[in-house]
FIMARDREN-738223 format. One record per residue (C-alpha): y, x, z; residue number from 1. Coordinates in pm, 1 decimal, decimal comma. Example, Ala and Ser with C-alpha at 12.3 -4.5 7.8 and 13.67 -1.06 7.14 Angstrom:
// residues 2
REC        y        x        z seq
REC   -450,0   1230,0    780,0   1
REC   -106,0   1367,0    714,0   2
This chain:
// residues 204
REC        y        x        z seq
REC      0,0      0,0      0,0   1
REC    238,0    294,0     44,9   2
REC    161,8    497,0   -268,4   3
REC    344,2    265,2   -516,6   4
REC    668,0    302,4   -318,7   5
REC    638,7    680,4   -303,6   6
REC    561,8    709,5   -673,8   7
REC    848,9    476,9   -764,6   8
REC   1095,9    693,7   -572,5   9
REC    966,5   1020,1   -718,0  10
REC    948,6    883,0  -1071,2  11
REC   1310,9    771,2  -1052,1  12
REC   1420,9   1128,8   -987,6  13
REC   1168,4   1303,3  -1211,7  14
REC   1303,0   1609,7  -1387,4  15
REC   1208,5   1931,7  -1566,7  16
REC   1453,0   2150,1  -1374,3  17
REC   1342,9   2406,6  -1115,2  18
REC   1207,4   2205,3   -821,9  19
REC   1071,8   2297,1   -481,4  20
REC    807,2   2048,4   -364,9  21
REC    757,9   2084,5     10,2  22
REC    427,5   1964,3    148,5  23
REC    272,6   1912,7   -195,5  24
REC    -38,5   2079,4   -329,4  25
REC   -275,7   2071,2   -622,3  26
REC   -157,6   1819,7   -880,9  27
REC     60,5   1622,7   -637,3  28
REC    374,1   1502,8   -815,5  29
REC    315,6   1727,1  -1119,6  30
REC    374,2   1432,3  -1353,5  31
REC    721,3   1383,4  -1207,5  32
REC    822,5   1746,2  -1151,9  33
REC    635,8   1967,1  -1401,1  34
REC    857,9   2270,2  -1329,6  35
REC    786,0   2271,1   -958,9  36
REC    687,0   2524,6   -697,5  37
REC    469,9   2375,3   -423,2  38
REC    482,6   2492,7    -63,0  39
REC    261,4   2403,2    232,5  40
REC    153,8   2567,5    557,3  41
REC   -209,7   2475,0    490,1  42
REC   -377,9   2731,2    265,5  43
REC   -670,2   2494,3    201,8  44
REC   -437,8   2267,3      0,9  45
REC   -385,7   2547,3   -252,1  46
REC     -7,1   2533,6   -274,8  47
REC    174,3   2782,0   -496,3  48
REC    319,7   2937,7   -183,7  49
REC    185,3   2919,9    170,3  50
REC    492,3   2888,9    386,9  51
REC    674,9   2706,8    663,9  52
REC    943,1   2451,0    575,8  53
REC   1134,6   2557,8    887,2  54
REC   1182,7   2903,3    731,2  55
REC   1159,4   2868,8    354,9  56
REC   1071,9   3199,9    186,0  57
REC   1337,2   3167,9    -85,9  58
REC   1684,5   3301,3   -150,4  59
REC   1989,4   3083,2   -100,3  60
REC   2061,2   2838,2   -383,4  61
REC   1726,4   2891,3   -557,5  62
REC   1646,6   2534,1   -667,4  63
REC   1820,2   2246,4   -841,4  64
REC   1594,9   1987,0   -677,5  65
REC   1399,5   1985,9   -352,8  66
REC   1133,8   1720,0   -296,5  67
REC    995,6   1655,8     51,5  68
REC    752,8   1364,6     38,2  69
REC    560,8   1237,5    341,1  70
REC    606,0   1563,8    528,4  71
REC    910,7   1533,3    755,8  72
REC    727,0   1334,7   1024,6  73
REC    494,2   1635,6   1058,1  74
REC    773,8   1890,9   1108,5  75
REC    833,6   2008,0   1463,6  76
REC   1207,6   2038,1   1398,9  77
REC   1321,8   1799,4   1122,5  78
REC   1687,3   1907,2   1147,1  79
REC   1587,3   2268,9   1079,0  80
REC   1387,6   2159,5    774,3  81
REC   1687,2   1970,2    635,2  82
REC   1908,7   2274,1    697,8  83
REC   1662,3   2489,5    504,8  84
REC   1657,9   2239,0    219,4  85
REC   2036,8   2258,1    206,7  86
REC   2023,8   2638,2    207,1  87
REC   1788,1   2673,3    -90,1  88
REC   1955,5   2399,2   -296,4  89
REC   2212,9   2500,1   -553,4  90
REC   2558,9   2343,1   -521,1  91
REC   2528,7   1990,0   -652,4  92
REC   2150,6   2007,4   -613,4  93
REC   1947,2   1701,8   -523,7  94
REC   1718,2   1642,8   -225,0  95
REC   1459,7   1364,2   -259,0  96
REC   1271,1   1271,0     55,4  97
REC   1022,0   1005,3    160,7  98
REC    884,7    967,0    511,4  99
REC    736,4    714,1    753,7 100
REC    908,3    459,6    978,8 101
REC    668,8    198,0   1126,0 102
REC    338,5    371,3   1063,9 103
REC     29,3    466,6   1267,2 104
REC    -58,8    815,7   1381,3 105
REC   -198,9   1015,9   1090,7 106
REC   -299,9   1377,5   1034,7 107
REC   -319,3   1421,7   1412,0 108
REC   -224,6   1620,5   1607,7 109
REC     59,0   1735,8   1381,2 110
REC    233,9   1398,5   1371,5 111
REC    561,6   1409,0   1563,5 112
REC    833,3   1173,6   1438,4 113
REC    927,6    842,7   1276,5 114
REC   1257,2    776,1   1097,8 115
REC   1481,6    474,8   1049,0 116
REC   1727,0    468,1    755,8 117
REC   2002,7    538,6   1007,0 118
REC   1819,1    844,0   1138,2 119
REC   1789,2    984,7    787,3 120
REC   2160,8    931,3    732,1 121
REC   2229,5   1143,4   1040,0 122
REC   1995,0   1417,8    922,5 123
REC   2164,3   1422,4    581,9 124
REC   2519,3   1386,2    715,1 125
REC   2628,5   1704,3    532,2 126
REC   2506,3   1564,9    199,1 127
REC   2639,9   1298,4    -33,1 128
REC   2388,2   1014,6     -1,9 129
REC   2302,7    880,5   -347,2 130
REC   2046,9    618,6   -251,5 131
REC   1822,4    506,6     30,7 132
REC   1533,2    264,3     17,9 133
REC   1275,8    100,9    244,2 134
REC    902,1     83,2    187,0 135
REC    834,4   -287,6    224,0 136
REC    949,6   -585,5    423,1 137
REC    808,7   -702,3    761,4 138
REC    483,5   -869,7    658,4 139
REC    409,2   -597,8    405,3 140
REC    454,7   -347,0    687,6 141
REC    213,3   -537,4    910,8 142
REC    -36,1   -527,4    622,6 143
REC      5,4   -150,4    604,5 144
REC    -70,1   -126,8    977,6 145
REC   -384,2   -337,1    935,4 146
REC   -492,7   -129,3    637,3 147
REC   -469,7    182,0    851,3 148
REC   -681,0     14,4   1118,2 149
REC   -942,4    -37,1    847,6 150
REC   -919,8    328,0    745,7 151
REC   -903,1    485,2   1090,9 152
REC  -1144,0    285,1   1309,1 153
REC  -1512,5    201,1   1314,3 154
REC  -1480,1   -175,6   1352,2 155
REC  -1779,2   -382,2   1245,5 156
REC  -1797,8   -510,9    888,0 157
REC  -1715,5   -873,1    974,7 158
REC  -1389,0   -783,0   1149,0 159
REC  -1302,4   -540,6    871,0 160
REC  -1358,6   -815,6    615,9 161
REC  -1118,4  -1045,7    800,7 162
REC   -856,5   -770,9    821,8 163
REC   -900,0   -691,6    454,2 164
REC   -814,8  -1051,9    364,5 165
REC   -510,0  -1035,5    589,4 166
REC   -396,4   -717,5    413,5 167
REC   -409,1   -900,7     80,6 168
REC   -234,1  -1218,0    201,6 169
REC     37,3  -1093,4    437,9 170
REC    276,6   -931,0    185,4 171
REC    323,0  -1268,0     13,7 172
REC    473,9  -1409,2    334,6 173
REC    777,7  -1185,7    293,0 174
REC    900,0  -1430,1     27,8 175
REC    944,9  -1685,6    307,0 176
REC   1204,4  -1473,5    490,5 177
REC   1556,3  -1554,6    362,5 178
REC   1749,9  -1319,1    593,5 179
REC   1675,3  -1029,8    825,8 180
REC   1882,9   -886,3   1107,0 181
REC   1916,4   -550,8   1273,8 182
REC   1977,8   -692,7   1618,7 183
REC   1825,4   -962,9   1833,9 184
REC   2150,4  -1162,3   1826,5 185
REC   2112,4  -1194,2   1449,6 186
REC   2470,6  -1088,3   1379,2 187
REC   2399,4   -774,7   1170,4 188
REC   2217,3   -855,0    848,4 189
REC   1998,6   -578,6    702,2 190
REC   1785,9   -541,1    391,5 191
REC   1472,9   -512,1    601,6 192
REC   1423,2   -496,1    978,1 193
REC   1076,6   -343,9    952,4 194
REC    940,6   -111,5    685,7 195
REC    648,7    128,2    683,9 196
REC    854,6    405,5    528,9 197
REC   1197,0    510,2    409,9 198
REC   1338,7    731,6    138,6 199
REC   1665,7    903,4     68,7 200
REC   1818,1   1084,5   -227,3 201
REC   2112,6   1303,8   -139,8 202
REC   2326,2   1561,1   -320,5 203
REC   2437,7   1887,9   -165,4 204
């Protein structure tokens, strides 16, 4: 349920220019960023460069685009990672990032953070924010949670079958929600009060 959102964001900013893809490996994102250098701390993922996003092994202003997809929640110090992205980006360069908001623990134990759209704005306060987006509305997000329960537990087949049906049905209920609010007093309308992930595109 999350992959279509991620691919839509990355496809929108696809390019042939020199790109650093943090946390990617193998053929991840190659179709969107064919001229990319991949970096990951995990050698088993076969990145182009084994390295730490907190201390990127590149000169200042080395890349025109930096992609960081589904990695920031696994960084011990997200602010340091964003500072490193800014350092290696050329002036006017673009950062494209996707990460999780309301999402279960995954890739434990290296799973540290969750981000709201407002949190990402703070992290990218030194950038010009081009666009931000949310991965799903409330019932879609609940379906994502249930899907992860299916993936990450050993429930019996009957219960899993019931949850599987719920995963299919729940996203359709989002069409029944006319307005959403960012506070319990329902005075601040927002695009979505609950999403499984968020993205941001920002220019240095």
